[in-house]
C-alpha positions in Angstrom: 0.1 -0.1 -0.1 1.7 3.5 -0.7 0.7 5.9 1.8 0.5 9.6 0.6 2.9 11.9 2.7 1.3 15.5 2.8 3.3 18.3 3.4 2.8 22.1 4.0 4.0 22.7 0.9 1.6 20.2 -0.8 -1.0 22.3 1.3 -0.2 25.3 -0.7 0.3 23.5 -4.1 -2.7 24.0 -6.3 -1.7 21.5 -8.7 -1.4 18.6 -5.3 -5.2 19.2 -4.9 -6.0 18.5 -8.9 -4.0 15.4 -9.4 -4.7 13.6 -6.2 -8.4 15.1 -5.5 -9.7 15.7 -8.7 -12.9 17.9 -9.6 -14.9 17.7 -6.3 -12.0 18.5 -4.1 -11.1 21.4 -6.1 -14.5 23.0 -5.7 -15.1 22.1 -2.1 -11.8 24.2 -1.8 -13.5 27.0 -3.8 -16.1 26.6 -1.2 -14.5 26.3 1.8 -12.1 29.7 0.9 -14.9 31.7 1.6 -17.9 29.5 3.0 -15.4 28.5 6.1 -13.1 30.9 7.6 -10.7 28.5 8.0 -9.8 28.3 4.5 -8.4 31.4 4.1 -5.2 29.7 3.7 -5.8 27.4 1.3 -4.8 28.2 -2.9 -7.4 30.5 -4.4 -6.4 32.4 -7.8 -3.3 30.2 -8.3 -5.7 27.1 -8.1 -8.1 28.5 -10.9 -4.9 29.0 -12.8 -4.0 25.6 -12.8 -7.3 24.5 -13.2 -7.6 26.4 -16.1 -4.6 24.2 -17.7 -6.0 21.1 -16.7 -9.8 21.8 -17.2 -10.2 19.0 -19.8 -9.3 16.4 -17.0 -11.1 17.9 -14.8 -14.5 18.2 -17.0 -13.8 14.5 -18.0 -14.8 13.6 -14.2 -18.4 15.4 -14.8 -19.2 15.0 -18.4 -16.8 14.4 -21.3 -17.0 17.2 -23.8 -15.1 17.5 -27.0 -14.0 20.9 -27.3 -11.9 22.7 -24.9 -14.3 26.0 -25.0 -17.3 23.7 -23.6 -15.0 22.2 -20.7 -13.6 25.6 -20.0 -17.2 27.1 -19.6 -18.4 24.0 -17.6 -15.7 24.3 -15.3 -16.2 28.0 -14.7 -19.9 27.5 -14.2 -19.0 25.0 -11.2 -16.8 27.5 -9.8 -19.3 30.4 -9.9 -21.7 27.7 -8.3 -19.2 26.3 -5.3 -18.2 30.2 -5.1 -21.6 31.9 -5.0 -22.5 29.3 -2.4 -19.5 29.7 -0.3 -20.0 33.5 0.0 -23.8 32.6 0.9 -22.7 30.9 3.8 -20.0 33.1 5.0 -22.4 36.1 4.9 -25.0 33.7 7.0 -22.2 33.2 9.5 -21.1 36.6 9.9 -25.2 37.7 9.9 -25.3 35.0 12.9 -22.1 35.2 14.8 -20.9 38.7 14.2 -20.3 40.0 17.8 -18.5 36.8 18.9 -16.2 37.2 16.1 -14.7 40.3 17.3 -14.6 39.4 20.6 -13.3 36.0 20.0 -9.6 35.3 20.8 -7.0 34.5 18.0 -6.6 30.6 17.3 -4.4 28.6 14.1 -7.6 28.8 12.3 -8.8 32.4 13.2 -6.7 35.7 13.3 -9.3 38.7 14.3 -6.5 41.2 12.4 -7.7 39.3 9.1 -11.3 40.3 10.0 -10.7 43.9 10.8 -8.6 44.0 7.6 -12.0 42.7 5.7 -14.5 45.3 7.5 -11.8 48.2 6.7 -11.5 46.9 2.9 -15.7 46.6 3.0 -16.0 50.1 4.7 -13.8 51.4 1.8 -14.9 50.0 -1.1 -18.7 49.3 -0.1 -20.7 46.7 -2.1 -18.3 46.7 -4.4 -16.0 45.1 -2.1 -17.5 41.8 -2.6 -16.4 42.2 -6.2 -12.9 43.2 -5.5 -12.4 40.6 -2.6 -12.8 37.7 -5.2 -9.0 38.8 -6.4 -7.4 38.8 -3.1 -6.4 36.0 -0.7 -7.5 36.5 3.1 -9.9 39.2 2.2 -12.1 37.3 0.1 -12.6 34.6 3.0 -13.6 37.5 5.5 -15.5 39.9 3.4 -18.5 38.0 2.9 -18.6 37.4 6.6 -18.1 40.9 6.9 -21.1 41.8 4.4 -23.4 39.5 6.8 -21.9 41.2 9.9 -23.0 44.6 8.9 -26.6 43.5 7.7 -26.1 43.9 4.0 -29.3 43.7 2.0 -29.2 40.5 0.7 -30.3 41.0 -3.1 -27.3 43.6 -3.5 -25.2 40.8 -1.9 -26.3 38.1 -3.9 -25.6 40.4 -7.2 -22.1 41.7 -6.3 -21.3 38.0 -5.3 -22.6 36.6 -8.6 -20.8 39.1 -10.7 -17.8 38.9 -8.6 -17.6 35.2 -9.0 -18.2 35.2 -12.6 -15.4 37.4 -13.0 -12.7 35.7 -10.9 -13.4 32.4 -12.5 -13.5 34.0 -16.1 -10.6 35.5 -15.5 -7.9 33.2 -13.9 -9.3 30.0 -15.6 -9.1 31.2 -18.9 -5.9 33.0 -18.1 -5.1 29.5 -17.1 -5.9 27.5 -20.1 -5.1 30.1 -22.6 -1.5 31.2 -21.8 -1.0 27.5 -21.4 -1.9 27.0 -24.9 0.0 30.1 -26.2 3.4 29.3 -24.9 2.8 25.7 -26.0 2.1 26.2 -29.4 4.2 29.6 -30.1 7.2 28.3 -28.2 7.1 24.7 -27.5 7.1 25.6 -23.5 4.9 23.5 -21.3 3.7 25.8 -18.4 3.3 22.6 -16.6 7.1 22.3 -16.1 7.2 25.6 -13.8 4.2 25.7 -12.3 5.9 26.3 -8.7 7.3 29.3 -10.2 4.0 30.5 -11.7 2.2 29.9 -9.0 4.6 31.7 -6.5 3.9 34.5 -8.8 0.6 34.7 -8.7 0.7 34.1 -4.6 3.2 37.1 -4.6 1.3 39.3 -6.9 -1.7 38.6 -5.0 -1.0 38.6 -1.3 1.7 41.6 -0.8 -1.0 44.1 -0.9 -2.8 42.4 1.8 0.4 41.9 3.9 1.8 45.3 3.5 -1.9 46.4 5.0 -1.4 44.0 7.9 2.0 45.5 8.3 1.1 49.0 8.1 -2.1 48.6 10.4 0.6 46.4 13.1 3.2 49.9 13.1 0.0 52.0 13.9 
């Protein structure tokens, strides 16, 4: 029996989830990153980018379509569904336990500073924060919770929720898929061979603004 040793680097590697968990684990992570506040450490943008590269393999687990674009749209639709549902659960959780969260002590899975940062982001950008947050690690986990805490109008929240999920899914999935195809056809370069560097770059670009925000807040 072959045992799979899971290391911390595996948990931060989106390709690991896709190769060893397939479509359903992939969708669960999309849901968990916003539906469960403990999911803030899970890969988000980089996971969708890699899923765009593996869209045909992932789609085959659901239905075997003949064309790349159909497989890509299928995965995008499933991602939107999982992301919208995750945000709804986050909103409900915030509405039900807001006061408790702001008084809760820090733990491994919960950092109050992340919640405070998300609230500041929400206060600055209003309802649009639900859309923008989709592209920001940590913020996207706590933004729907903050929306629930402040009792954002449910219809307005739903609208921004759907728009944000569609924009996020289309942008990241299509970027991963078509950049992979472009480099492979034009330069004979397989992005799969350099996924670790690409993933690190995506994480760096999307995470740095959040880290700088937290550092400035700590200094104040």
